N, C-alpha and C positions, 0 to 999 in steps of 0.2 A: 656053116657059111659067114661071111659077114654080111651084116644088113646092109644093102643098098639105100643110099639117100632117097628120099622122096621124091617120086618122077613127076612129072610135069615140063611145061616149058622151060620154067625159070628151077631150076633143080637146086636146091639148095642143101647143105649138109648141117645137121641137126646137132647142138653140141649142149653139155653139162660142163659148169666150171664146177669142179671138185676141190675145195679149198678155197676160202674168201679172205688169207690173209695179205699182205702188203701187195704183192704183186698182181693180185689178181685183180684188186680193186683202183691201184693205181693205173695200169698198162690191160689189162685182157679184157676186163669187162667194156673199156670205153670202147675197144680196138674194134669191137663187132660191128658200129656203127660205120666204122670204113669197110668191112668187109662183106656189106649187105651183099655182092655179085652173087656169093654161093655160100655165105656163113650164117646162121642164125643163133642166136643163144635161145634156149629153150626151157634150161631147168638149171638149176644152184642145188650144191651138195656141201652142209658144213656142218660142225659140231656146236657153233654156238646161234640159238634158237632167236639171237636179236639180231645179229649181224644179219643171218636168212630172211628173217621178215622185215629189216632194213631196204636190205639190196634187191629183195624181191619186189618190194615199193617202188623203189629207183627204177630200174630196168622192166617193169609191171610185167614178171616171170610169174606164173600161175603154178608152175610144178618145182616145187621144194624138197628135199630130203635132208635128213641128218646121216652123219656119218655108218650109224645101225641101219640105215635104210636104203642103202648104197645100192643094196643086191635087187631093191624094188625099182629101182629108178633104172638100173641096166634091163629090167624085163617090163618094163612100161611100155614101150613101144614109141616113146617121145624123143628118145635122142639117138643119131649115128654115132657120135666122138663124144669123147669126153677130153678136157685139158686139166692135167693132174698139176695144182698149184700149193701140192701140201708138203711139208718137210721130207727133206728125203730118206728118212727112215720110213716112209709109207708108202715111197713112190712102188714101191714092187707089187705090196698087195693089191693097191687099189688098179694101178696099171695091168697086173696079171689078168686081176677077176674083169676087169672090164673087156681085156682082149680076148679070155675064153668064153665071155658070152657072144664075141661077134661084133664090139663097138670098138672103132678107131682110136688109138690115144694118142694123143700131143701130151706129150711130159715134158715138164722142166727139169734143167739140169742142176745138178749134177744128176745123173741117172738114176743111180741108186747108189746103196751105202759101198757095194764093193765087187767086185767083178761077179762071183756067182747070183747075186742077184740080179745081175745085167744079162746076164746068158738065160736068167729062168724069165725074163721078162721078153727077151726076144723070142725063144722056145713058144711062152704063153701067143703070143701075138700069130707066131706061124701054126699053131695048131690053132686057134680060133679064126684063120683067114683074117685077121685085122692086121689096117698099118700101121705102125708105129713110126712116129716120129718124135725126137728129141728137138728142146727149146732152144736151139743155138738161134738166136735173133738177128745176129750180126752177118749169117750167111747169108743174109739176104736183103743186108743194107748196101748203099749206093755208096757211103763210106771207106767201110771196110774194106768191099770189093774194088773199088779204085786202088785202096793200098796193094790189094793182091796182085792186081794186073800192072803194076809201077813195079813189083819184084819181079814178076816175070817177065816180064817186058825185055830186062835187063838194064836198066836206066843205070841204076845203083850198083851195076856189075853184079859178081857172085855172089848174092845174101850169104854172109861168115857171121856176124852174131845179133843177136837177139837180147835184147835189155826190156823190162816192163815192171812197171808199179801201179799195183793198184789197191787204194787202201779206202778208210773210213769209219768214222767214231759210231761202233756200236751201242745202242740204249743196254743199260743192266736190265736182265729181266727178259729180254730177245730171247728168241727161242734158237738162234745161228749159236747161244753161246753156251748150247746143252749138247754135250758131247754122245749123247746117245738118240738124239735125232739126226744124226749125221750132219752135226752142227762142226763150224771151225772155219777159219778165213780160206782155207784152200778148197773145201768143198763149195762156198759161197762166190768166192771171187779169184783164186788161184787157177780155178776150170776157165776163165777168160784168157787167161795168159796164157797158160795149156796149150790151150786150141789155137791162140792168134799162132805162137810157135810152130806148133804145127800145121796151120794151112800159110803159113807164109814160107816156111823152109821147105814144105809140101814132101814132109818125111816124118817117122816116127823116130824118137829119140832110143837110141843104146844101151843107157846108163843115165843114171842121176844120184844126187847127193842135195839133201837138205836139213837145214837148222831151223830148229823152234825157239823165238825167242820171248819171254815175257816180262814185265813188269809187275810192279806189287799190286798194281789192280784185280781190285776182288772183283771185277767183272772177269777173269780170264782164272777161274779157278777149275774150269772143264777144259777149257780148249786152250791151245797156245793164242798168245796176243796176234804174233803173226808168223810167218812162215816165208824162209827166202831159200831159194832153191837153185840148182844150176843142172843142165838138161843136155849131155852129149850127144850130137845129132850124127847120121853118117857125113862122110866127105868130112870132118874133121871141123864142124860147125857146132857152134855153140849156144844156147839158150838158158839166162838167169833170168830170175823174176822175185819181187816179196809182194806178198799179199796181208794185209792187215787188218784188225778190226778195230784197231789203237791209235792209228794215226788218222790225219788232216785226210779230205776230200781228194782222190789222185787217182788220175786215168790215164796210162801213159805210158806207148811202147817206142822202141827204136830198132829198126834194120840194119844194120852197118853191113855196105858192099864194100867191093874192090874198088867201087868208084864212086860211091856216093852212100847218103844217107835218108832215109825215110822214117820220119817222126808224125806221130799221132798224140795229137793232145790240145781235147781229152781224144780219149781211143776207144772208150768201152760203155760209152754213157747211152742212156736210152732219156736224160730228161734235156738236154743240150744238144747243142749244135756241136757237130763233128769235127776236127780240123787235122790237115796233117800237110809239112813241108815235104820236099824235095831239095836236097841241098847235092849239086851236079858241079865239079868244075870251078867253084866260088859263086857258083850263084843258088838263089834259094828261090823256089816258087813254093806260093801257098795257096791252097786252099780252105772255101768251106763250106760244109754242107749243112746246111741249116735242119733244125731239128723237126724229127717226122713222127711218123707213127710207127714202131718198130714192132707191132706184135701183130696188126693186120696183115699185112704181108705172109706171117706164118699163116694164119689162119685163113688167107686167101689160098696161099702155095698148097697146105693139107688137103683143104677142100678139092683142089682140083684133082692132087695123088688121088682122093676117094674115088671122085666119079669118075673118073677115065682111068682107073684102076693102073695108076703108078706107083712105086717103091718110092718113097720120099726120102730126101736127103737133107737134111743129115738124118740117118738110120740109127736105128739101135748100137750097130755097131762103131758108129761115131761117138756114141756115148761112153761108149765099153772100153775106148781105146783111151779117153782121157780119165776114166775112172781109173784104170790100172795103172797108170801115170800117179795119180793121186796116192793110191794104195799103195805105190813103191817110194817115192817121196814121205809118206808117212814111217815106213818101214824105214827107211834109210837117217830121216830123224830121230826116231827111237833108238836105231843101233850104232848112229856116227859112224856109219859106213854106206858106198856106192853099193847103189842095186841095179843090176843088171836088169834090162826089161827084153824078153823075145821080141821079134821081129813078127809083125801081121800084115797083111795088106789090107787097104785101104781102098775103096774102090771107087771113091769121086774125093777130090777136094771141094771147096765153093771158087765158082769164077765167077765171071758178069754176067755170065748167061741167066744165074739165081736172080737177079734183082727185080724185086717189086718194088713199086713207090705206094 
């Protein structure tokens, strides 16, 4: 059975942060200061001794472990949950080990390298009676949830077209440029566009087509510089997007309906304000949602699920839904053919009730 969080009048879930790369350092570790109501950082796990020592001092953490000693961390009795901030190719192994030990898992997206690994992670969580949540921070974000509400309300009519661009310049040597670690813009950035299309259309694509493009830049010897994709949804709706590691920073989507347009620009950012505008009947309304901590809500929500024995959403099934689309897009780009995707049932889509500020 999964271990319960410590008892007492103020119950808190004790976390180990596994992997101390960019996202952990700039976002997750600072987030614990805003999630004190039910979440506590008690351990760090890294393959870099210098980084481990530096961050342990900064956050006053006594319990530190190398990757080789991860099993000791799981057996230590010091933690109830882990945050997996590792490269995609390591998610399955570390998530699985934690879940089988009865330790709850909050895992970054993309969930895993392929559908087989996703299914294994789900099975490990079920076998270990552990909670498994995938880190879709925008499912709890006020601005994005407001956008979902606008589309669902019918203000722009029936949503027909989704378009998006998510791009940035990635420095040479970055692990996201390595194929064997699950690198590439689709896994890192395209997943945001895929997930947004799914939650805005509230449906799963039927068929996809993709193209890879690369310049002569030496950064892109293992992964494409960018991928452009078209996704066909039920009711003859179309989503298209481009994700790129070799273009200026851009984060935007539009939903074009039969009566109007919803535009978010920026749409997927964590380091700046999110903005949207709604245009209907020749009139445009603009809203700005100030920058906020998007990671603390994940901790608060997941800890609440653990303490109250509730199944978290986004679940492993949500992560699997995106990965199966990523794999279909990769196949399409490699074969230059459209790829059909069997329909699956998704229990819940994000809505305003999930907002945590």
